[in-house]
C-alpha positions in Angstrom: 24.2 -24.1 18.1 23.5 -22.3 14.8 20.3 -20.8 16.3 22.2 -19.4 19.3 24.8 -17.9 17.0 22.1 -16.3 14.9 20.4 -14.8 17.9 23.7 -13.5 19.2 24.5 -11.9 15.8 21.1 -10.2 15.7 21.5 -8.9 19.2 24.9 -7.5 18.4 23.6 -5.8 15.2 20.8 -4.2 17.1 22.9 -3.1 20.0 23.5 0.3 18.3 19.8 1.1 18.9 19.5 -0.9 22.2 22.4 0.7 24.1 19.9 2.6 26.3 20.1 4.5 29.5 16.9 5.3 31.5 17.6 9.0 32.2 15.6 11.7 30.7 12.0 12.7 30.0 9.4 10.7 28.2 7.3 13.2 26.2 3.9 12.3 24.9 1.5 13.7 22.4 -0.1 16.8 23.8 3.1 17.8 25.6 5.0 21.0 24.8 8.4 20.9 23.1 11.1 21.3 25.9 13.5 24.2 26.0 16.5 23.4 23.9 19.1 24.9 21.6 21.3 23.2 19.0 23.8 24.4 16.4 23.3 22.9 13.0 26.0 21.7 10.7 25.6 24.9 8.6 26.3 27.0 11.7 22.7 28.1 12.2 21.1 27.9 15.6 17.7 26.1 16.2 15.7 26.6 19.4 12.4 25.4 20.6 11.1 29.0 20.3 12.1 29.0 16.6 10.3 25.7 16.0 7.2 26.9 17.8 6.6 29.6 15.1 5.6 27.0 12.5 4.7 23.3 12.2 7.9 21.4 12.9 9.5 18.0 12.8 12.3 16.9 15.2 14.1 13.6 14.6 16.7 12.0 16.9 19.0 9.5 15.2 22.3 7.7 15.2 23.8 6.6 11.9 24.9 3.1 13.2 21.3 2.3 14.2 19.7 0.0 11.6 16.2 1.5 12.2 17.6 5.0 11.8 19.3 4.0 8.6 15.9 3.0 7.3 14.1 6.2 8.4 16.7 8.8 7.4 16.0 8.4 3.6 12.3 8.7 4.4 13.1 11.9 6.2 15.1 13.2 3.3 12.0 12.8 1.1 9.9 14.7 3.7 12.6 17.4 3.9 12.6 17.7 0.1 8.8 18.2 0.0 8.0 20.1 3.2 11.0 22.2 4.1 10.0 24.8 1.5 6.4 24.9 2.8 7.2 26.5 6.2 7.7 23.2 8.0 10.7 23.5 10.2 12.7 20.2 10.2 15.6 19.5 12.5 17.6 16.3 12.8 19.6 15.8 16.0 22.1 13.1 16.6 22.3 11.1 19.8 25.9 10.7 20.9 27.5 11.0 17.5 30.3 13.1 16.0 29.9 15.4 13.0 32.6 13.4 11.2 30.6 10.2 11.4 27.4 11.9 10.3 29.1 13.7 7.4 30.5 10.3 6.2 27.1 8.7 6.4 25.3 11.7 4.7 27.8 11.6 1.9 27.5 7.8 1.4 23.7 8.0 1.4 23.3 11.2 -0.6 21.5 13.0 2.2 21.3 16.8 2.1 19.3 17.7 5.2 20.8 19.9 7.8 21.5 18.2 11.2 22.9 18.9 14.6 25.7 16.6 15.8 25.5 16.0 19.6 28.3 14.1 21.3 26.1 13.4 24.3 22.4 12.9 25.3 21.7 16.3 26.9 19.1 17.4 24.2 17.8 13.9 23.6 17.1 13.4 27.3 14.8 16.4 27.3 12.6 14.4 24.9 13.0 10.7 25.7 14.6 8.1 27.9 15.1 5.4 25.3 14.8 4.4 21.7 15.8 5.8 18.4 14.8 6.8 15.8 12.3 9.2 17.4 10.3 11.6 15.2 8.2 14.3 16.7 5.6 16.1 14.6 4.7 19.4 16.3 2.0 22.0 15.7 2.5 25.8 15.8 3.0 26.8 19.3 5.2 23.7 20.0 2.5 21.1 21.0 3.6 17.6 20.1 0.9 16.1 17.9 2.5 12.8 16.7 5.4 10.7 17.8 7.1 7.9 15.9 9.7 5.4 17.2 11.1 2.2 15.9 8.0 0.2 16.8 7.4 0.1 13.8 9.6 2.4 11.8 7.6 5.2 10.2 7.5 5.3 6.4 7.3 8.4 4.3 3.6 8.0 4.0 3.2 7.7 7.8 5.2 10.9 8.4 3.5 12.7 5.5 0.0 11.8 6.8 0.9 13.1 10.3 2.3 16.3 8.9 -0.8 16.8 6.7 -3.0 16.3 9.8 -1.1 19.0 11.7 -0.8 21.4 8.7 -4.6 21.4 8.2 
């Protein structure tokens, strides 16, 4: 009985990441960034055309997802190092309000700009399922590396992929 309760508890905890729908694209390395436009929390607008001008990183997340909670601090480190080096970094929520993200950002000391999306319209241009998703893209918008929660990427993983694309 204890084992069954443990399994149920784990499934409930992970349900924030598992609540998946099967709609949308499923982009792979070598694909082009899809057309999209998001408004960031600072009011600036980010488009695929803007990202195509430099090396870029796009991350999809939800702050209640345990895997995203592990990757977001790694992304903050990436942002701190690479945002000033002409790497364009955009974090986009999947079905989450600005208020919830602001609360999480404040609690965790995160300072990266983000776009709060209350739906999956932008996410579904990239993927059908799974978060976190991190796309490392070359100039011109070609997707060069993709990370998901299998396994969660570390700072070193993302840095290595970025360095590969920057070279």
